[in-house]
C-alpha positions in Angstrom: 0.0 0.0 -0.2 1.0 3.7 -0.6 -0.4 6.9 -0.3 0.1 10.2 -1.9 -1.1 13.9 -1.0 -0.9 17.1 -3.1 -2.2 20.7 -2.5 -2.1 23.3 -5.1 -3.0 27.1 -5.3 -6.2 27.5 -7.5 -5.1 30.5 -9.1 -2.5 28.6 -11.3 -5.5 26.9 -12.9 -7.3 30.3 -13.6 -7.0 31.0 -17.5 -4.7 27.8 -18.5 -4.1 27.7 -22.2 -5.8 24.8 -24.1 -2.7 23.2 -25.2 -1.8 23.1 -21.2 -5.3 21.6 -20.5 -4.8 19.0 -23.0 -1.7 18.0 -22.0 -2.7 17.4 -18.4 -6.4 16.5 -18.7 -8.2 13.9 -20.7 -11.3 15.2 -22.5 -13.9 13.7 -20.1 -12.0 15.6 -17.3 -12.2 18.9 -19.3 -15.8 18.5 -20.1 -16.7 17.9 -16.2 -14.5 21.0 -15.3 -15.7 23.6 -17.8 -19.4 22.6 -16.9 -18.8 24.8 -13.8 -18.7 28.7 -14.1 -15.5 28.5 -12.3 -13.5 25.6 -13.3 -10.3 26.4 -11.8 -11.1 24.6 -8.4 -12.3 21.3 -10.1 -9.3 21.4 -12.4 -6.8 22.2 -9.4 -8.4 19.2 -7.4 -8.2 16.8 -10.3 -4.4 17.9 -10.7 -3.9 17.3 -7.2 -5.4 13.9 -7.7 -2.9 13.0 -10.6 0.1 14.4 -8.4 -0.9 12.2 -5.4 -1.6 9.1 -7.5 1.9 9.7 -9.1 3.7 9.9 -5.9 1.7 6.6 -4.7 2.6 5.0 -8.0 6.2 5.9 -7.5 6.4 4.5 -3.6 5.2 1.1 -5.1 7.8 1.2 -7.7 5.5 1.8 -10.8 6.4 4.8 -13.0 3.7 6.5 -14.5 5.0 9.5 -16.2 1.7 10.5 -18.4 -0.9 12.4 -16.5 -3.5 11.5 -18.9 -3.2 7.9 -17.8 -4.2 8.9 -14.5 -8.0 10.0 -15.0 -10.6 11.4 -12.2 -14.0 11.1 -13.4 -17.0 11.1 -11.2 -19.6 8.2 -10.4 -23.2 8.8 -11.0 -23.5 9.9 -7.3 -20.9 12.5 -7.7 -18.1 10.6 -5.9 -14.9 11.0 -7.5 -12.8 8.0 -8.8 -9.5 7.2 -10.3 -9.1 5.4 -13.4 -5.7 4.2 -13.9 -5.2 3.2 -17.7 -2.2 0.8 -18.8 -1.9 -0.3 -15.0 -3.7 -3.5 -13.8 -4.0 -5.0 -10.3 -4.4 -1.9 -8.2 -7.1 -0.7 -6.0 -7.3 3.0 -5.4 -9.4 5.5 -3.0 -9.4 9.1 -3.8 -10.8 12.0 -1.5 -10.6 15.5 -3.3 -11.5 18.8 -1.3 -11.2 22.7 -2.5 -12.0 25.7 -0.8 -11.6 29.6 -1.7 -7.7 29.4 -2.4 -6.3 25.9 -2.3 -7.1 22.2 -3.7 -6.1 19.1 -2.3 -6.2 15.4 -3.1 -5.4 12.4 -0.8 -4.8 8.8 -2.5 -4.4 5.3 -1.7 -3.1 2.8 -3.8 -2.6 -0.8 -3.1 -2.1 -4.0 -4.8 -5.1 -6.2 -5.5 -4.8 -9.7 -3.5 -4.3 -12.4 -6.1 -6.2 -15.5 -5.0 
């Protein structure tokens, strides 16, 4: 099991260029964030999740350099979940939060038990 955490200033995500958004976020992530009048907190929280996941994966000895392979989507009930493309046998837990100035994510990644 490994954990990762990241915190970011939301202001960093205001007015991001489309090129940068395309390098960091999947089309589904961008669509979710842009639904809100103020997309920066949602973008910042998802970026935090990607950073925290990267840290946890590295702690497990798994290198996952492409942020677009770490996807943060929402279930039907609105709960965010991590989808790791190209990595199998891992279970993840994710918590996101943001307030006026900061966004944070906490991630737990563990190897699934093989029976």
